[in-house]
C-alpha positions as CSV (number, residue, x, y, z in Angstrom):
1,M,-32.5,-30.0,64.5
2,K,-29.6,-31.0,62.2
3,L,-27.3,-30.0,65.2
4,L,-29.3,-32.6,67.4
5,S,-29.1,-35.1,64.7
6,L,-25.0,-35.0,64.6
7,L,-24.6,-35.4,68.5
8,M,-26.6,-37.9,69.0
9,L,-24.8,-39.6,65.9
10,A,-21.0,-38.2,67.5
11,L,-22.3,-40.1,70.6
12,L,-23.1,-43.4,68.8
13,C,-19.7,-43.6,67.0
14,V,-17.9,-42.9,70.4
15,N,-16.0,-45.9,71.5
16,V,-15.8,-46.1,75.0
17,Q,-13.4,-48.1,76.1
18,A,-13.0,-50.2,78.8
19,A,-11.1,-49.6,82.0
20,E,-8.1,-52.2,82.0
21,F,-7.2,-54.5,85.4
22,D,-5.1,-52.5,88.2
23,S,-3.3,-55.8,89.7
24,R,-1.0,-54.1,90.9
25,A,-3.5,-52.0,92.9
26,A,-5.5,-55.4,93.6
27,F,-2.2,-57.2,94.9
28,G,-0.1,-53.9,96.0
29,M,2.2,-55.4,93.9
30,A,3.2,-56.3,90.3
31,P,2.3,-60.0,90.0
32,A,3.9,-62.2,87.0
33,R,3.0,-63.2,84.0
34,D,4.6,-66.8,83.4
35,V,3.6,-69.7,85.4
36,D,6.9,-71.7,84.6
37,A,9.2,-68.3,85.5
38,A,6.7,-68.3,89.3
39,L,7.7,-71.8,90.0
40,K,11.2,-71.7,89.6
41,R,11.1,-68.7,91.9
42,A,8.7,-70.7,94.3
43,A,11.2,-73.1,94.7
44,K,13.6,-70.6,95.2
45,D,11.6,-69.1,97.8
46,R,9.6,-71.9,99.7
47,K,6.5,-70.5,98.5
48,Q,3.4,-71.2,96.8
49,V,1.7,-69.9,93.6
50,I,-1.5,-68.3,93.4
51,L,-2.5,-67.9,89.6
52,F,-5.6,-65.3,89.2
53,G,-6.9,-66.0,85.8
54,F,-10.0,-63.6,84.8
55,D,-12.4,-62.6,81.3
56,P,-11.6,-59.1,80.8
57,M,-14.4,-59.0,78.2
58,A,-16.6,-60.1,80.4
59,D,-16.7,-57.5,83.2
60,G,-17.5,-54.6,81.0
61,S,-15.8,-51.5,82.0
62,F,-14.7,-52.7,85.3
63,P,-12.3,-56.2,84.2
64,G,-10.8,-58.0,87.1
65,Y,-13.1,-56.5,89.2
66,G,-13.6,-59.8,90.8
67,I,-10.0,-60.4,92.3
68,A,-10.1,-56.6,93.0
69,Y,-12.9,-57.1,95.7
70,F,-11.9,-60.0,96.8
71,M,-8.3,-59.4,97.8
72,E,-9.3,-55.6,99.2
73,Q,-8.7,-56.1,102.3
74,P,-5.0,-54.7,103.4
75,E,-4.8,-58.2,105.8
76,T,-5.8,-60.4,102.4
77,K,-3.3,-58.2,100.8
78,K,-0.1,-58.5,103.1
79,L,-0.8,-62.7,103.6
80,V,-0.3,-63.2,99.7
81,K,2.8,-60.5,99.5
82,E,4.4,-62.4,102.0
83,N,3.5,-65.9,101.2
84,Y,2.5,-66.3,97.6
85,I,4.1,-65.5,94.3
86,V,1.2,-64.4,92.4
87,V,0.3,-64.5,89.0
88,V,-2.9,-63.2,86.9
89,L,-3.2,-64.2,83.2
90,E,-6.3,-63.1,81.4
91,R,-8.9,-65.5,79.5
92,G,-7.2,-67.6,77.0
93,H,-3.6,-67.4,78.2
94,K,-1.9,-70.4,77.2
95,D,-0.4,-71.3,80.4
96,L,-3.9,-71.7,81.6
97,E,-4.4,-74.6,80.0
98,R,-2.8,-76.4,82.6
99,Y,-4.9,-74.7,85.5
100,P,-8.5,-75.0,83.8
101,N,-11.3,-73.0,85.7
102,P,-13.4,-74.9,87.6
103,G,-16.8,-73.3,86.6
104,T,-17.5,-71.2,83.2
105,P,-14.7,-69.7,81.7
106,E,-15.6,-66.1,82.1
107,K,-15.7,-65.5,85.1
108,P,-12.5,-65.3,87.5
109,Y,-10.4,-68.1,89.1
110,Y,-7.5,-69.1,91.1
111,A,-5.6,-72.0,91.4
112,L,-3.1,-73.0,94.4
113,I,-0.3,-73.9,92.8
114,R,2.8,-75.9,94.5
115,P,5.9,-75.6,93.9
116,D,6.2,-78.5,92.5
117,G,3.3,-77.5,89.7
118,K,0.7,-79.2,91.2
119,T,-2.3,-77.8,91.9
120,A,-3.8,-77.4,96.1
121,K,-7.0,-76.2,95.1
122,T,-8.6,-74.6,92.1
123,E,-12.3,-72.4,93.1
124,M,-14.1,-68.9,91.4
125,V,-13.4,-66.3,93.0
126,I,-16.2,-64.4,95.1
127,A,-16.0,-61.3,95.0
128,N,-16.4,-60.1,98.4
129,S,-13.5,-58.8,100.6
130,S,-14.5,-61.1,103.7
131,V,-14.7,-64.2,101.7
132,G,-10.8,-63.2,100.1
133,L,-9.2,-63.1,103.6
134,R,-10.9,-66.0,104.8
135,T,-9.9,-68.1,102.0
136,V,-6.6,-66.7,101.9
137,K,-6.2,-67.5,105.7
138,G,-7.9,-71.0,104.3
139,W,-4.6,-71.9,102.2
140,P,-2.0,-73.4,104.1
141,T,-4.4,-76.0,106.1
142,L,-4.5,-77.3,102.2
143,P,-3.0,-80.4,102.1
């Protein structure tokens, strides 16, 4: 009985760490972590910046899962890689103050940013690969 009690206590004391968001796998490349540097590169490369913001604590053991599912299709990754400078920031980062979340703070979102730093579109990320592809295909048509 003592052994069983000790095992139960040990299980309660174990702190299971959540995994970290693997942004390299989600985007097929390593995203930037600085909006200003990404904007400079975007102006040079004649691209736009796509900023993803998320709260790693909101998704429990699967931080960034909404973004990962949004970017899941190979075609989506290819379009983003070829046409945008990607920035991924965690909730609380100072750069997110300039591009605030349009919804609840713990939900992932994106901000499509022109090279001049102005926002073309900000929207919540839908954790669905078909929606992700359709959304990314629609970005070039935005004014």
